[in-house]
MISEVO-626256 format. One record per atom (N, C-alpha, C): residue in three letters; chain; z, y, x. Coordinates in steps of 0.001 Angstrom, whole numbers, plus 500000, padded with zeros to 6 digits. Layout:
  code  unit      up   north    east
   ALA     A       Z       Y       X
...
# end
This chain:
  code  unit      up   north    east
   UNK     A  250387  441444  727660
   UNK     A  250750  441976  726341
   UNK     A  252216  442418  726355
   UNK     A  252463  443600  725805
   UNK     A  253832  444100  725732
   UNK     A  254409  443813  724349
   UNK     A  255725  443608  724292
   UNK     A  256424  443307  723054
   UNK     A  257286  444520  722682
   UNK     A  256979  445117  721533
   UNK     A  257662  446340  721090
   UNK     A  258550  446019  719897
   UNK     A  259845  446218  720031
   UNK     A  260795  445953  718955
   UNK     A  261210  447276  718306
   UNK     A  261011  447377  716992
   UNK     A  261410  448574  716258
   UNK     A  262635  448239  715421
   UNK     A  263754  448914  715710
   UNK     A  265031  448647  715055
   UNK     A  265547  449893  714353
   UNK     A  266360  449671  713365
   UNK     A  266952  450758  712598
   UNK     A  268056  451433  713404
   UNK     A  267863  452712  713714
   UNK     A  268830  453444  714524
   UNK     A  270053  453907  713773
   UNK     A  270098  453686  712446
   UNK     A  271275  454074  711671
   UNK     A  272437  453114  711886
   UNK     A  272142  451973  712515
   UNK     A  273203  451020  712835
   UNK     A  273761  451374  714213
   UNK     A  275055  451613  714312
   UNK     A  275659  452094  715566
   UNK     A  275465  451098  716704
   UNK     A  275676  449827  716428
   UNK     A  275508  448802  717454
   UNK     A  274730  447650  716820
   UNK     A  273438  447597  717076
   UNK     A  272598  446608  716414
   UNK     A  272820  445240  717053
   UNK     A  273303  444259  716281
   UNK     A  273621  442945  716864
   UNK     A  272401  442204  717389
   UNK     A  271210  442541  716882
   UNK     A  270025  441803  717310
   UNK     A  269557  442230  718702
   UNK     A  270014  443378  719178
   UNK     A  269581  443817  720508
   UNK     A  270032  442827  721587
   UNK     A  271212  442279  721432
   UNK     A  271719  441290  722393
   UNK     A  270796  440076  722431
   UNK     A  270344  439644  721259
   UNK     A  269449  438488  721168
   UNK     A  268110  438797  721834
   UNK     A  267611  440009  721637
   UNK     A  266332  440402  722247
   UNK     A  266429  440296  723768
   UNK     A  267485  440866  724341
   UNK     A  267636  440828  725799
   UNK     A  267731  439385  726311
   UNK     A  268371  438543  725553
   UNK     A  268554  437146  725956
   UNK     A  267230  436381  725916
   UNK     A  266508  436501  724792
   UNK     A  265287  435720  724584
   UNK     A  264117  436269  725398
   UNK     A  264044  437584  725559
   UNK     A  262862  438231  726138
   UNK     A  262999  438562  727617
   UNK     A  263976  437985  728298
   UNK     A  264254  438363  729688
   UNK     A  263067  438151  730627
   UNK     A  262179  437223  730295
   UNK     A  261020  436946  731156
   UNK     A  259734  437595  730644
   UNK     A  259864  438477  729663
   UNK     A  258701  439133  729059
   UNK     A  258764  440637  729293
   UNK     A  257630  441266  729140
   UNK     A  257552  442734  729185
   UNK     A  257845  443246  727784
   UNK     A  258988  443863  727594
   UNK     A  259364  444292  726241
   UNK     A  260031  445662  726257
   UNK     A  260058  446253  725070
   UNK     A  260672  447570  724895
   UNK     A  261337  447620  723531
   UNK     A  262497  448209  723452
   UNK     A  263232  448374  722193
   UNK     A  263215  449848  721815
   UNK     A  262788  450138  720601
   UNK     A  262740  451526  720128
   UNK     A  263520  451621  718823
   UNK     A  264458  452553  718773
   UNK     A  265252  452767  717570
   UNK     A  264669  453912  716740
   UNK     A  264671  453731  715427
   UNK     A  264308  454830  714539
   UNK     A  265520  455758  714405
   UNK     A  265249  457011  714113
   UNK     A  266328  457980  713920
   UNK     A  266428  458435  712473
   UNK     A  265307  458364  711760
   UNK     A  265303  458780  710357
   UNK     A  264167  458079  709628
   UNK     A  264180  458205  708317
   UNK     A  263157  457578  707485
   UNK     A  261770  458078  707903
   UNK     A  260839  457165  708053
   UNK     A  259479  457522  708433
   UNK     A  259196  457369  709913
   UNK     A  260246  457232  710731
   UNK     A  260047  457118  712179
   UNK     A  259241  455878  712561
   UNK     A  259442  454779  711842
   UNK     A  258750  453533  712190
   UNK     A  257238  453678  712032
   UNK     A  256805  454547  711132
   UNK     A  255368  454817  710979
   UNK     A  254835  455460  712257
   UNK     A  255521  456505  712704
   UNK     A  255080  457222  713910
   UNK     A  255136  456323  715142
   UNK     A  256172  455494  715229
   UNK     A  256312  454603  716386
   UNK     A  255175  453602  716434
   UNK     A  254875  452966  715303
   UNK     A  253802  451960  715292
   UNK     A  252445  452592  715580
   UNK     A  252255  453833  715151
   UNK     A  250978  454506  715392
   UNK     A  250804  454880  716875
   UNK     A  251905  455014  717601
   UNK     A  251820  455333  719032
   UNK     A  251073  454255  719813
   UNK     A  251099  453033  719286
   UNK     A  250521  451898  720001
   UNK     A  249217  451414  719368
   UNK     A  248589  452241  718532
   UNK     A  247411  451817  717774
   UNK     A  246187  451579  718650
   UNK     A  246143  452161  719839
   UNK     A  244980  451999  720717
   UNK     A  245182  450932  721786
   UNK     A  246233  450153  721650
   UNK     A  246534  449113  722627
   UNK     A  246687  447775  721913
   UNK     A  246839  446703  722683
   UNK     A  247130  445401  722097
   UNK     A  248531  444987  722502
   UNK     A  249437  445023  721542
   UNK     A  250824  444653  721759
   UNK     A  251279  443766  720608
   UNK     A  252459  443212  720772
   UNK     A  253128  442581  719634
   UNK     A  254212  443543  719165
   UNK     A  254113  443926  717902
   UNK     A  255065  444867  717322
   UNK     A  256004  444090  716403
   UNK     A  257298  444211  716652
   UNK     A  258302  443460  715893
   UNK     A  258988  444403  714899
   UNK     A  258852  444091  713627
   UNK     A  259562  444833  712585
   UNK     A  260905  444156  712373
   UNK     A  261972  444777  712881
   UNK     A  263309  444193  712806
   UNK     A  264071  444911  711697
   UNK     A  264126  444294  710534
   UNK     A  264761  444931  709384
   UNK     A  264293  444283  708099
   UNK     A  264302  445069  707017
   UNK     A  263909  444554  705720
   UNK     A  262497  444938  705339
   UNK     A  262201  444801  704054
   UNK     A  260850  445070  703568
   UNK     A  260477  446545  703696
   UNK     A  261465  447433  703576
   UNK     A  261182  448854  703727
   UNK     A  260755  449200  705146
   UNK     A  261452  448653  706130
   UNK     A  261072  448839  707534
   UNK     A  259676  448277  707771
   UNK     A  259415  447083  707240
   UNK     A  258113  446443  707401
   UNK     A  257010  447315  706834
   UNK     A  257247  447924  705674
   UNK     A  256225  448774  705065
   UNK     A  255886  449961  705952
   UNK     A  256881  450528  706602
   UNK     A  256615  451641  707520
   UNK     A  255815  451159  708734
   UNK     A  256213  450037  709291
   UNK     A  255582  449545  710512
   UNK     A  254096  449249  710308
   UNK     A  253742  448660  709166
   UNK     A  252338  448256  708981
   UNK     A  251399  449449  708867
   UNK     A  251926  450639  708541
   UNK     A  251053  451805  708390
   UNK     A  250272  452093  709668
   UNK     A  250848  451748  710812
   UNK     A  250173  452004  712083
   UNK     A  249463  450792  712659
   UNK     A  249508  449654  711965
   UNK     A  248945  448426  712516
   UNK     A  247662  447969  711831
   UNK     A  247391  448458  710625
   UNK     A  246193  448039  709894
   UNK     A  244940  448436  710677
   UNK     A  244009  447494  710793
   UNK     A  242736  447701  711512
   UNK     A  242937  448036  712985
   UNK     A  243948  447439  713614
   UNK     A  244140  447573  715060
   UNK     A  244209  446173  715662
   UNK     A  244260  446109  716989
   UNK     A  244396  444830  717675
   UNK     A  245849  444403  717834
   UNK     A  246773  445246  717429
   UNK     A  248186  444904  717545
   UNK     A  248556  443746  716633
   UNK     A  249548  442967  717071
   UNK     A  250014  441819  716301
   UNK     A  251398  442113  715728
   UNK     A  251633  441661  714504
   UNK     A  252872  441942  713790
   UNK     A  253760  440701  713736
   UNK     A  255027  440879  714089
   UNK     A  256036  439837  713928
   UNK     A  257123  440381  712995
   UNK     A  257490  439587  711999
   UNK     A  258508  440004  711029
   UNK     A  259830  439317  711352
   UNK     A  260840  440125  711672
   UNK     A  262197  439619  711897
   UNK     A  263030  440069  710695
   UNK     A  263381  439154  709784
   UNK     A  263960  439532  708484
   UNK     A  265456  439831  708529
   UNK     A  265791  441088  708769
   UNK     A  267198  441482  708843
   UNK     A  267543  442526  707784
   UNK     A  266878  442448  706622
   UNK     A  267142  443395  705549
   UNK     A  267920  442758  704416
   UNK     A  267945  443454  703280
   UNK     A  268670  442961  702114
   UNK     A  267874  441917  701345
   UNK     A  266558  442190  701149
   UNK     A  265746  441284  700351
   UNK     A  264919  440310  701173
   UNK     A  264187  440844  702168
   UNK     A  263334  440031  703043
   UNK     A  262332  439186  702255
   UNK     A  261770  439759  701209
   UNK     A  260903  438985  700323
   UNK     A  259610  438540  700989
   UNK     A  259025  439382  701830
   UNK     A  257773  438970  702447
   UNK     A  257993  437784  703370
   UNK     A  259089  437791  704103
   UNK     A  259348  436672  705013
   UNK     A  259605  435373  704256
   UNK     A  260137  435453  703035
   UNK     A  260336  434242  702235
   UNK     A  259021  433502  702048
   UNK     A  257952  434272  701898
   UNK     A  256626  433675  701736
   UNK     A  256162  432995  703027
   UNK     A  256521  433554  704160
   UNK     A  256059  433038  705446
   UNK     A  256830  431808  705893
   UNK     A  258140  431791  705637
   UNK     A  258962  430718  706190
   UNK     A  260298  430638  705453
   UNK     A  260879  429456  705463
   UNK     A  262223  429276  704908
   UNK     A  263295  429451  705979
   UNK     A  262874  429651  707224
   UNK     A  263821  429824  708330
   UNK     A  264570  431160  708191
   UNK     A  265895  431131  708349
   UNK     A  266710  432334  708220
   UNK     A  267366  432757  709532
   UNK     A  267362  431890  710519
   UNK     A  267968  432200  711807
   UNK     A  267009  433093  712592
   UNK     A  267368  434362  712720
   UNK     A  266440  435328  713333
   UNK     A  266204  435077  714813
   UNK     A  267173  434515  715498
   UNK     A  266943  434174  716905
   UNK     A  265884  433083  717006
   UNK     A  265974  432085  716153
   UNK     A  264978  431008  716156
   UNK     A  263610  431534  715743
   UNK     A  263591  432451  714778
   UNK     A  262321  433047  714349
   UNK     A  261648  433750  715526
   UNK     A  262433  434492  716298
   UNK     A  261893  435185  717473
   UNK     A  261375  434185  718501
   UNK     A  262161  433181  718816
   UNK     A  261748  432181  719809
   UNK     A  260475  431466  719365
   UNK     A  260429  431063  718106
   UNK     A  259246  430365  717588
   UNK     A  258008  431253  717616
   UNK     A  258198  432548  717353
   UNK     A  257054  433460  717297
   UNK     A  256331  433557  718637
   UNK     A  257067  433356  719715
   UNK     A  256472  433462  721050
   UNK     A  255468  432344  721327
   UNK     A  255516  431289  720524
   UNK     A  254596  430158  720677
   UNK     A  253443  430211  719671
   UNK     A  253488  431183  718775
   UNK     A  252509  431229  717686
   UNK     A  251412  432257  717956
   UNK     A  250183  431970  717474
   UNK     A  249104  432959  717543
   UNK     A  249189  433897  716351
   UNK     A  248364  434907  716344
   UNK     A  248274  435776  715167
   UNK     A  247050  435377  714339
   UNK     A  247137  435601  713032
   UNK     A  246011  435338  712130
   UNK     A  245744  436600  711315
   UNK     A  244504  436822  710966
   UNK     A  244164  437980  710143
   UNK     A  244527  437714  708692
   UNK     A  245298  438619  708095
   UNK     A  245694  438493  706690
   UNK     A  245387  439804  705958
   UNK     A  245479  439743  704650
   UNK     A  245159  440897  703813
   UNK     A  246342  441857  703707
   UNK     A  246016  443125  703484
   UNK     A  246987  444100  703011
   UNK     A  246405  444723  701740
   UNK     A  247154  445629  701135
   UNK     A  246655  446357  699970
   UNK     A  246836  447850  700232
   UNK     A  245982  448647  699629
   UNK     A  246069  450100  699757
   UNK     A  246349  450690  698381
   UNK     A  247485  451348  698253
   UNK     A  247864  452018  697007
   UNK     A  247789  453518  697240
   UNK     A  246835  454156  696568
   UNK     A  246537  455555  696849
   UNK     A  246296  455696  698359
   UNK     A  247187  456314  699097
   UNK     A  246959  456490  700537
   UNK     A  247945  455702  701395
   UNK     A  248653  454742  700794
   UNK     A  249664  453995  701562
   UNK     A  249399  452490  701475
   UNK     A  249483  451830  702615
   UNK     A  249294  450385  702666
   UNK     A  250578  449665  702259
   UNK     A  250399  448476  701709
   UNK     A  251540  447577  701554
   UNK     A  251076  446154  701805
   UNK     A  252031  445284  702153
   UNK     A  251668  443920  702527
   UNK     A  252190  442885  701536
   UNK     A  253151  443271  700694
   UNK     A  253766  442278  699819
   UNK     A  253617  442588  698335
   UNK     A  254243  443667  697864
   UNK     A  254311  443862  696417
   UNK     A  254341  445330  696012
   UNK     A  253771  445599  694837
   UNK     A  253922  446893  694166
   UNK     A  254342  446594  692734
   UNK     A  255346  447309  692226
   UNK     A  255811  447029  690863
   UNK     A  256088  448327  690111
   UNK     A  256046  448221  688760
   UNK     A  256026  449446  687945
   UNK     A  256857  449370  686666
   UNK     A  257642  448335  686468
   UNK     A  258446  448213  685254
   UNK     A  259923  448180  685571
   UNK     A  260652  447323  684850
   UNK     A  262078  447146  685126
   UNK     A  262295  446731  686576
   UNK     A  261361  445958  687100
   UNK     A  261455  445517  688492
   UNK     A  261477  446697  689464
   UNK     A  260666  447718  689192
   UNK     A  260652  448885  690087
   UNK     A  261928  449712  689932
   UNK     A  262466  449784  688711
   UNK     A  263710  450530  688488
   UNK     A  264844  449890  689278
   UNK     A  264942  448561  689209
   UNK     A  265983  447850  689942
   UNK     A  265820  448075  691443
   UNK     A  264571  447963  691934
   UNK     A  264323  448156  693367
   UNK     A  264669  449571  693816
   UNK     A  264352  450563  692977
   UNK     A  264602  451953  693342
   UNK     A  266082  452331  693262
   UNK     A  266855  451581  692490
   UNK     A  268280  451897  692311
   UNK     A  269196  451007  693139
   UNK     A  268631  450036  693841
   UNK     A  269476  449063  694525
   UNK     A  270359  449707  695575
   UNK     A  269890  450756  696240
   UNK     A  270720  451405  697267
   UNK     A  272001  451988  696688
   UNK     A  271940  452415  695402
   UNK     A  273147  452907  694753
   UNK     A  274138  451760  694572
   UNK     A  273603  450594  694199
   UNK     A  274476  449443  693960
   UNK     A  275116  448928  695240
   UNK     A  274414  449081  696364
   UNK     A  274944  448567  697624
   UNK     A  276153  449350  698113
   UNK     A  276450  450484  697472
   UNK     A  277604  451268  697876
   UNK     A  278781  451111  696911
   UNK     A  278703  450085  696041
   UNK     A  279831  449821  695156
   UNK     A  281025  449347  695998
   UNK     A  282181  450016  695907
   UNK     A  283325  449646  696751
   UNK     A  283790  448211  696501
   UNK     A  284166  447536  697570
   UNK     A  284769  446206  697526
   UNK     A  283852  445130  696951
   UNK     A  282539  445370  696926
   UNK     A  281595  444362  696429
   UNK     A  280623  444000  697539
   UNK     A  280331  442711  697659
   UNK     A  279358  442270  698651
   UNK     A  277975  442728  698237
   UNK     A  277007  442667  699177
   UNK     A  275633  443060  698862
   UNK     A  275067  442212  697739
   UNK     A  275319  440903  697768
   UNK     A  274777  440028  696733
   UNK     A  275343  440380  695360
   UNK     A  276665  440599  695292
   UNK     A  277276  440944  694014
   UNK     A  276788  442304  693522
   UNK     A  276611  443247  694461
   UNK     A  276115  444565  694080
   UNK     A  274705  444466  693516
   UNK     A  273879  443599  694100
   UNK     A  272511  443437  693630
   UNK     A  272513  442885  692199
   UNK     A  273360  441893  691949
   UNK     A  273448  441315  690605
   UNK     A  273938  442358  689614
   UNK     A  274916  443154  690015
   UNK     A  275421  444211  689140
   UNK     A  274325  445232  688827
   UNK     A  273498  445535  689830
   UNK     A  272404  446477  689611
   UNK     A  271429  445944  688580
   UNK     A  271088  444659  688682
   UNK     A  270168  444049  687722
   UNK     A  270736  444132  686311
   UNK     A  272014  443753  686167
   UNK     A  272642  443760  684836
   UNK     A  272695  445174  684273
   UNK     A  273076  446133  685111
   UNK     A  273171  447523  684661
   UNK     A  271832  448052  684188
   UNK     A  270789  447871  685005
   UNK     A  269462  448383  684642
   UNK     A  268870  447637  683465
   UNK     A  269219  446364  683349
   UNK     A  268709  445534  682262
   UNK     A  269089  446119  680911
   UNK     A  270325  446587  680791
   UNK     A  270793  447100  679505
   UNK     A  270446  448573  679297
   UNK     A  270083  449275  680370
   UNK     A  269717  450686  680229
   UNK     A  268212  450880  680072
   UNK     A  267435  449893  680473
   UNK     A  265977  450046  680583
   UNK     A  265313  450191  679216
   UNK     A  264346  451096  679161
   UNK     A  263480  451242  677993
   UNK     A  262060  450910  678416
   UNK     A  261342  450171  677615
   UNK     A  260002  449706  677994
   UNK     A  259084  450872  678330
   UNK     A  258098  450614  679174
   UNK     A  257126  451617  679600
   UNK     A  255746  451244  679079
   UNK     A  254980  452284  678761
   UNK     A  253585  452044  678359
   UNK     A  252693  452257  679573
   UNK     A  251858  451258  679867
   UNK     A  250926  451402  680978
   UNK     A  249543  450930  680558
   UNK     A  248554  451424  681263
   UNK     A  247166  451009  681050
   UNK     A  246595  450580  682396
   UNK     A  246058  449372  682426
   UNK     A  245512  448818  683662
   UNK     A  244022  448554  683483
   UNK     A  243227  449080  684404
   UNK     A  241777  448873  684333
   UNK     A  241265  448295  685651
   UNK     A  240204  447508  685546
   UNK     A  239541  446914  686698
   UNK     A  238049  447170  686534
   UNK     A  237495  448070  687384
   UNK     A  236075  448452  687265
   UNK     A  235746  448910  685847
   UNK     A  236588  449790  685315
   UNK     A  236427  450386  683981
   UNK     A  236631  449394  682842
   UNK     A  236998  448174  683142
   UNK     A  237329  447199  682104
   UNK     A  238842  447189  681911
   UNK     A  239294  447373  680668
   UNK     A  240729  447412  680391
   UNK     A  241297  445994  680439
   UNK     A  242240  445795  681357
   UNK     A  242905  444500  681455
   UNK     A  244144  444448  680576
   UNK     A  244826  445602  680464
   UNK     A  246067  445635  679692
   UNK     A  246330  447061  679250
   UNK     A  246769  447221  678024
   UNK     A  247114  448539  677496
   UNK     A  248238  448351  676486
   UNK     A  249477  448605  676915
   UNK     A  250600  448379  676015
   UNK     A  251932  448588  676695
   UNK     A  253001  448248  675967
   UNK     A  254362  448399  676471
   UNK     A  254756  447159  677264
   UNK     A  255381  447384  678401
   UNK     A  255735  446274  679289
   UNK     A  257197  446335  679705
   UNK     A  257684  445192  680158
   UNK     A  258999  445178  680794
   UNK     A  258860  444941  682290
   UNK     A  257844  444156  682693
   UNK     A  257581  443922  684105
   UNK     A  256100  444097  684397
   UNK     A  255801  444637  685571
   UNK     A  254414  444714  686034
   UNK     A  254435  444701  687553
   UNK     A  253806  443703  688151
   UNK     A  253775  443621  689604
   UNK     A  252380  443275  690090
   UNK     A  251974  443909  691172
   UNK     A  250671  443664  691803
   UNK     A  250974  443150  693205
   UNK     A  250841  441835  693390
   UNK     A  251355  441205  694603
   UNK     A  250263  440682  695523
   UNK     A  250535  440847  696803
   UNK     A  249770  440186  697850
   UNK     A  250508  438913  698262
   UNK     A  251853  438996  698313
   UNK     A  252702  437844  698576
   UNK     A  253228  437248  697289
   UNK     A  254163  436338  697410
   UNK     A  254655  435599  696242
   UNK     A  256009  436072  695735
   UNK     A  256875  436540  696643
   UNK     A  258255  436848  696269
   UNK     A  258505  438353  696224
   UNK     A  259417  438733  695334
   UNK     A  259860  440130  695294
   UNK     A  261190  440194  694568
   UNK     A  261816  441378  694621
   UNK     A  263063  441576  693885
   UNK     A  264231  440756  694381
   UNK     A  264250  440404  695669
   UNK     A  265359  439628  696198
   UNK     A  265198  438134  696027
   UNK     A  263950  437660  695861
   UNK     A  263725  436219  695825
   UNK     A  263064  435692  694578
   UNK     A  262649  436574  693652
   UNK     A  261949  436124  692450
   UNK     A  260493  435787  692795
   UNK     A  260025  434641  692327
   UNK     A  258650  434225  692589
   UNK     A  257838  434384  691305
   UNK     A  257330  435603  691082
   UNK     A  256588  435896  689860
   UNK     A  255106  435564  689997
   UNK     A  254604  435497  691222
   UNK     A  253188  435202  691447
   UNK     A  253065  434031  692419
   UNK     A  253357  432818  691972
   UNK     A  253410  431658  692868
   UNK     A  252075  431253  693474
   UNK     A  250966  431747  692924
   UNK     A  249653  431388  693444
   UNK     A  249076  432440  694392
   UNK     A  249840  433484  694663
   UNK     A  249352  434539  695556
   UNK     A  249170  433991  696964
   UNK     A  248139  434513  697641
   UNK     A  247800  434055  698986
   UNK     A  247352  435272  699788
   UNK     A  248000  435543  700916
   UNK     A  247692  436741  701697
   UNK     A  246390  436623  702484
   UNK     A  245641  435552  702253
   UNK     A  244364  435376  702955
   UNK     A  243192  435153  702007
   UNK     A  243402  435307  700703
   UNK     A  242332  434958  699757
   UNK     A  241470  436135  699310
   UNK     A  241792  437362  699751
   UNK     A  240979  438513  699375
   UNK     A  241210  439015  697968
   UNK     A  242338  438611  697347
   UNK     A  242647  439045  695984
   UNK     A  244106  439471  695872
   UNK     A  244374  440335  694896
   UNK     A  245728  440683  694501
   UNK     A  246067  439924  693224
   UNK     A  247307  439482  693108
   UNK     A  247754  438769  691915
   UNK     A  248588  439716  691058
   UNK     A  248085  439977  689858
   UNK     A  248724  440905  688925
   UNK     A  249436  440104  687841
   UNK     A  250696  440427  687601
   UNK     A  251463  439808  686518
   UNK     A  252082  440902  685657
   UNK     A  251874  440793  684344
   UNK     A  252427  441752  683390
   UNK     A  253206  440976  682330
   UNK     A  254409  441441  682028
   UNK     A  255227  440828  680983
   UNK     A  255406  441841  679861
   UNK     A  255038  441440  678645
   UNK     A  255121  442324  677482
   UNK     A  256542  442820  677239
   UNK     A  256635  443919  676507
   UNK     A  257921  444394  676011
   UNK     A  258594  443275  675231
   UNK     A  259889  443104  675449
   UNK     A  260631  442015  674810
   UNK     A  261845  442553  674063
   UNK     A  262215  441919  672954
   UNK     A  263503  442270  672333
   UNK     A  264634  441887  673271
   UNK     A  265730  442616  673213
   UNK     A  266819  442425  674149
   UNK     A  267337  441003  674229
   UNK     A  267377  440309  673114
   UNK     A  267953  438964  673112
   UNK     A  267088  437955  673881
   UNK     A  265822  438293  674098
   UNK     A  264939  437372  674801
   UNK     A  264972  437532  676320
   UNK     A  265464  438678  676781
   UNK     A  265387  438979  678205
   UNK     A  266166  437983  679071
   UNK     A  267424  437621  678722
   UNK     A  268133  436629  679557
   UNK     A  267383  435299  679644
   UNK     A  266779  434878  678531
   UNK     A  266019  433626  678534
   UNK     A  264818  433718  679463
   UNK     A  264120  434859  679405
   UNK     A  262946  435028  680265
   UNK     A  263344  435097  681736
   UNK     A  264480  435715  682020
   UNK     A  264963  435753  683399
   UNK     A  265290  434352  683899
   UNK     A  265821  433525  683019
   UNK     A  266105  432136  683382
   UNK     A  264818  431396  683722
   UNK     A  263774  431610  682921
   UNK     A  262480  430983  683195
   UNK     A  261896  431491  684512
   UNK     A  262108  432781  684783
   UNK     A  261631  433350  686041
   UNK     A  262310  432667  687225
   UNK     A  263612  432462  687134
   UNK     A  264351  431809  688206
   UNK     A  263888  430366  688404
   UNK     A  263428  429737  687332
   UNK     A  262985  428341  687391
   UNK     A  261480  428222  687645
   UNK     A  260816  429371  687869
   UNK     A  259357  429393  688087
   UNK     A  258589  428748  686926
   UNK     A  259014  429076  685708
   UNK     A  258376  428495  684526
   UNK     A  257854  429555  683560
   UNK     A  257484  430721  684087
   UNK     A  257013  431804  683219
   UNK     A  255545  431686  682842
   UNK     A  254779  430960  683620
   UNK     A  253318  431014  683517
   UNK     A  252776  430703  682125
   UNK     A  253405  429821  681389
   UNK     A  252856  429374  680108
   UNK     A  253355  430189  678922
   UNK     A  254186  431169  679160
   UNK     A  254695  431991  678069
   UNK     A  253613  432959  677591
   UNK     A  253509  433139  676290
   UNK     A  252471  434019  675720
   UNK     A  252701  435479  676068
   UNK     A  253962  435832  676413
   UNK     A  254276  437224  676757
   UNK     A  253910  437562  678205
   UNK     A  253483  436579  678958
   UNK     A  253221  436761  680394
   UNK     A  251721  436652  680653
   UNK     A  251170  437651  681346
   UNK     A  249727  437717  681569
   UNK     A  249442  437793  683069
   UNK     A  248517  436952  683521
   UNK     A  248133  436920  684937
   UNK     A  246669  437312  685110
   UNK     A  246410  438072  686164
   UNK     A  245041  438470  686519
   UNK     A  244916  438414  688041
   UNK     A  243692  438198  688509
   UNK     A  243406  438292  689940
   UNK     A  242370  439398  690114
   UNK     A  242671  440364  690983
   UNK     A  241819  441554  691109
   UNK     A  241613  441895  692578
   UNK     A  240526  442609  692829
   UNK     A  240306  443179  694151
   UNK     A  240532  444681  694143
   UNK     A  240425  445267  692953
   UNK     A  240640  446709  692820
   UNK     A  241056  446998  691389
   UNK     A  242037  447857  691199
   UNK     A  242487  448181  689856
   UNK     A  243145  449551  689837
   UNK     A  243266  450101  688627
   UNK     A  243937  451381  688412
   UNK     A  245057  451165  687415
   UNK     A  246207  451763  687674
   UNK     A  247342  451676  686755
   UNK     A  247729  453089  686342
   UNK     A  247566  453357  685062
   UNK     A  247957  454641  684486
   UNK     A  249390  454491  684010
   UNK     A  250320  455088  684753
   UNK     A  251746  454874  684505
   UNK     A  252513  456104  684990
   UNK     A  252937  456988  684096
   UNK     A  253596  458230  684506
   UNK     A  255068  458040  684873
   UNK     A  255325  457012  685677
   UNK     A  256690  456714  686097
   UNK     A  256671  456351  687579
   UNK     A  257836  456351  688165
   UNK     A  257922  455940  689564
   UNK     A  257712  454438  689673
   UNK     A  257159  454010  690816
   UNK     A  256985  452601  691106
   UNK     A  257677  452268  692416
   UNK     A  257368  451091  692952
   UNK     A  257979  450685  694213
   UNK     A  257010  449793  694966
   UNK     A  256812  450070  696261
   UNK     A  256003  449183  697099
   UNK     A  256825  448748  698302
   UNK     A  256978  447431  698438
   UNK     A  257703  446858  699581
   UNK     A  259062  447518  699793
   UNK     A  259755  447801  698693
   UNK     A  261089  448373  698811
   UNK     A  261142  449882  698906
   UNK     A  259981  450559  698886
   UNK     A  259938  452013  698998
   UNK     A  259519  452634  697660
   UNK     A  260266  453625  697192
   UNK     A  259940  454271  695928
   UNK     A  258699  455152  696073
   UNK     A  257837  455122  695051
   UNK     A  256637  455957  695012
   UNK     A  256596  456672  693674
   UNK     A  256076  457883  693665
   UNK     A  256023  458679  692436
   UNK     A  254628  459232  692231
   UNK     A  254005  458860  691132
   UNK     A  252688  459355  690770
   UNK     A  252474  459080  689291
   UNK     A  251340  459438  688780
   UNK     A  251011  459110  687387
   UNK     A  249822  458164  687304
   UNK     A  249037  458099  688387
   UNK     A  247903  457184  688449
   UNK     A  247933  456492  689807
   UNK     A  247913  455170  689770
   UNK     A  247997  454372  690986
   UNK     A  246699  453592  691167
   UNK     A  245969  453929  692219
   UNK     A  244729  453224  692554
   UNK     A  245050  452200  693642
   UNK     A  244761  450936  693366
   UNK     A  245135  449869  694285
   UNK     A  243916  449017  694611
   UNK     A  243754  448672  695868
   UNK     A  242670  447767  696247
   UNK     A  243100  446866  697394
   UNK     A  242541  445679  697424
   UNK     A  242818  444750  698507
   UNK     A  242061  445197  699756
   UNK     A  242679  445013  700909
   UNK     A  242042  445323  702189
   UNK     A  242008  444009  702974
   UNK     A  240921  443248  702843
   UNK     A  240890  441895  703404
   UNK     A  240975  441875  704930
   UNK     A  241674  440860  705444
   UNK     A  241720  440574  706877
   UNK     A  241931  441851  707701
   UNK     A  242970  442572  707369
   UNK     A  243137  443900  707945
   UNK     A  244328  444029  708901
   UNK     A  245135  442981  709027
   UNK     A  246274  443074  709933
   UNK     A  246489  441720  710595
   UNK     A  246899  441749  711867
   UNK     A  247098  440517  712635
   UNK     A  248575  440125  712552
   UNK     A  248847  439066  711825
   UNK     A  250215  438623  711566
   UNK     A  250536  437355  712351
   UNK     A  251626  437371  713079
   UNK     A  252066  436189  713818
   UNK     A  252854  435298  712851
   UNK     A  252292  434136  712543
   UNK     A  252920  433234  711577
   UNK     A  252315  431839  711728
   UNK     A  252866  430888  710991
   UNK     A  252396  429507  711078
   UNK     A  251562  429105  709869
   UNK     A  251041  430059  709114
   UNK     A  250240  429740  707930
   UNK     A  248968  428992  708316
# end
């Protein structure tokens, strides 16, 4: 089995390459750098007819590109969390040392887990359509705030969008049955548990159960939003009357606004989403 590492080529000198050479010296491996957005899709598809271990070295956006070529193949996926949010990896492990993650992965088997298909694009963690998607789509602007760390920029982005955001009207149906029709502040359709830089809005989500976990939060008056965010941070949203949970295998979201899947912005007016059970081989300890 060959080990294929996909790294972001926009970094002049990637610090993880040194670790790869050190850890993988006795293995058959190859390092491939992306040159532009979308390259990781083409790279992963190059190996679709073989059995390899493909390493997504980066954040959730890189991971989303990589999985496009791995669904329904014999290739195995390893997630090396070197991005800003790394939300999918939070679900897999609390380990943050990427060298240790790589070393441990070499001892682990792969297991079949679910992905989701949104229109014509797969995702493995989350799709969102409210304030959460606005924050995710604008975060790159915040990361370029001069003299501010990434963490501080992310917090500033949340605060900025929080006060600018206007509620959205969406309609969600499941097999022609209306699940929700109204104004919302948050809407997420998750395969994993974490999103938005560490928020756990769907704590019961399981990437092996054959279902997507849908959470919708009603439109709220401005004075209630900080309180609800506090409850979100404390994982205590479930019992609030403004918060609605559903488990679905297939659903449609009528929403004439941009959304976000695994850190990537998407633009449409109708989003068709379905679970794709046991469709990707993930190296993990679940």
